[in-house]
N, C-alpha and C positions, 0 to 999 in steps of 0.2 A: 266346740269347733276344732276339728282335727286338721291342722295345717299340713299334716303329713300326706293327706290324700287330696289336697287341692290341685296339685299338678297331675297331669295325665301321664307324661313320660319323662324319665330322666335317661339321657343317653350319655354313657361314659366311654370315652375313647382313651385307651391306654397306648399312647403314641411314643414308641421307642424309636427316636430318630438319632440315636447315638451311633451312627454308621453312615454309609453312603446314600441313605434315603433322606438325609436331613432336609435338603431343599424341597422335597415333596411334602414333608411335614409342614414347612412354612406355607407352601401353596395350599395344602388341605385346610389349614386353619383359616387362611384368608378366604377360601371358598366357603367355609362354615360361616364366616363373618358376613357373607353376602345375605344371610338369612338371620342368624343370631337366635338366641333363646327367646322364648315368648312367655306369656302368662301361664301357658299350659305345658310348655316343653323346656326342660333344663338341658343344656349341652355343656358337659364338663370334660375338659381335656387335660391329661397329664402328659407333658411333652419334654422329653429328654433330648438335648441337642449334643452334637459332636463339636469338638474343638477344631475339626479339620475342614469340613466340606463347604459350608455356607457361611458367609460373613455378614449377611444382612441382619436387620432387626437387632442392632447393637451386639451381635455375635456372642451372646451368652452361651455357655456350654453346660449349665446346670440343668436341673429338672424343675419345671414350673407347672403349677396347676392353674388353669384358667376357667372362668365362667364366660362362655362365648357370647359376645354381644355384637349387634349389627353395626357395620360401618361401610363406607363406600370406597375405602382405600384397599386395592387388591395387592399391595406390596407390604404394608406395615400391619403387624399384629397389634390391635388396640383393645382387645378384650380385657376384662377385669382379671388381674392377677390375684389369685387367692393365696398362694404361698410359693416360696422358692425353697425347695427341699435340699438344695446343694447337689453335689454329685452323688447319685444313687445308682445301684445296679438294677436297670429296668428289665433284666432277664430273670430276676428273682421272683419267685411266687409270693414272697412276703410283700414286695413292692406293689404287686397287683392287688393283693388282698387289702393292703392299707389304703390304696387309692379308692377301690370300690366301696370300702366301708365309709371312708370320708364322704364320698359323693352321696351314698345312700342316706347317711345320717344327717347331712346338711341340705340335701336336695331330694327329699323323699317324694315318691310319686306312686301312682297306681301301677305303672308298668316300667320295667327296667330293661335297657339294652346295654350290654357291655361289648365293646369292640376292641379287639387286639390288633394293633397296627405295627407292622414291621416286615422283615423277611420271614417266610415260612418254608418249612421243609417237610410238611406232612408228619408222618409217624416219627421222623428223625428229630423233630423239635422245631422251635420257633423263637423269635424275639431275641436275636443276638444283640449284645451291648458291647460295642468295640472297646470302650474304655474299661469296662469292668468284667465282662464275661463274653468273649467272642463266640463261645460254644452255644450260648443261649439257654432257653428254658426247655426242659423235656415236657412231653405231653403228660407224663405222670405228675410232674410238678404243677402244671396247669390244673390238672384234675384235683390235686390236693388243695390248691388255693380256692377253687370253686366249691369244693366239699366243705372247707372251713367256713366260707361265706354262707353257704346254705344252712349250716348248723347254727351259725351266729345270728342270722337274720330270719331264719325259718321261711325262706322263699326259694322258688326256682326263678331264674331269670327268664323273661319273656323271649329275649333274643340273645344268643351268643354269636358274635360275628367275627370273622377273621378277614381284615383288610390286608391280606398277604397271600403269597403264592401257595398253591398245592395243599391247602388244608381241608379240601373236601373229601376226606378219606374215612372209610369205615373205621380204620384203626384209631383215628382221632375221635370221631363221634361216639364210638363205643366206650371211650374213657370218660366222656363229659355229658352223656345223654341224661344222666340223673339230675343234672344241675340246671338244665335249661329246657324250654319248650321247643324252640326253633333254633337251628344252627344255620349260619350262612358262611360258606367257604368256597373258594375257587377250586375247580378240579384240576386246573393247570396253572400256568404262569399268569400273573397279573401285570399290567403296565405299572410303571413307577408311580403314576398319579393315583392309582388305586380307585377307590369308590368315588362316586359323583356326589360329594357331600352337599353342594348347593341345592341340587334337585331333590335329594332325599329329605333334606331338612325343610325345604319349601313344602314338600308334601305333608310331612308330619305336623308342621306348625299350622298348616291350613286345614288339616284333618286330624286334630289331636285325639279324637275319640276312636281312631282306628285301633283295631285289635292287632295282636302280634303278627298274625298270618298276613293281614292286609299290608302292614308296614314292611314286613320282610319281603313280600312279593314285589313291592315298590322298589326296595333297595336292590334286589337282584335284577 
């Protein structure tokens, strides 16, 4: 019996809210909690908060990892906290790599989607962390992390998604195309609220046998 393949999808959201998007991170997690993980779908979020912008939910400013569970409170995050990493630099490729490895090793599945959440600047870079690195992660650093993950786990991701502005560029996808089957990115600016997590998670938990193309189409 291989527990590793009992779940259909693991969705990993690398949520860098250590900046002026913090309040939208709170909202997006609450939107995810409208659905929550299921017996077939794991939703894992690593969320770094800022000390400045949002004071709700006990106003912690460290980086926490959550297994998203369903609740009916649209204001309070009540998902299972897996760990508190303290203050880390969420613009570092090492942080991304560590998070994805943790999620894959503890919540393995047939299909994997990794979602990068923050500000995006296309070929100029992404994922600024106001506390630790306002300049953010370069596309080359992102590619390095994905390359390391591919070699360590010997897989391509089913979906690599960017819940951020301006990442639908050839310059971005040419760097990462070896590491994923389908990429999702906006060609222009995104609203602060970003992706519609409640609806996309409702779809995949109700249709967990969907392939990557079907799920990605639903997200877009």
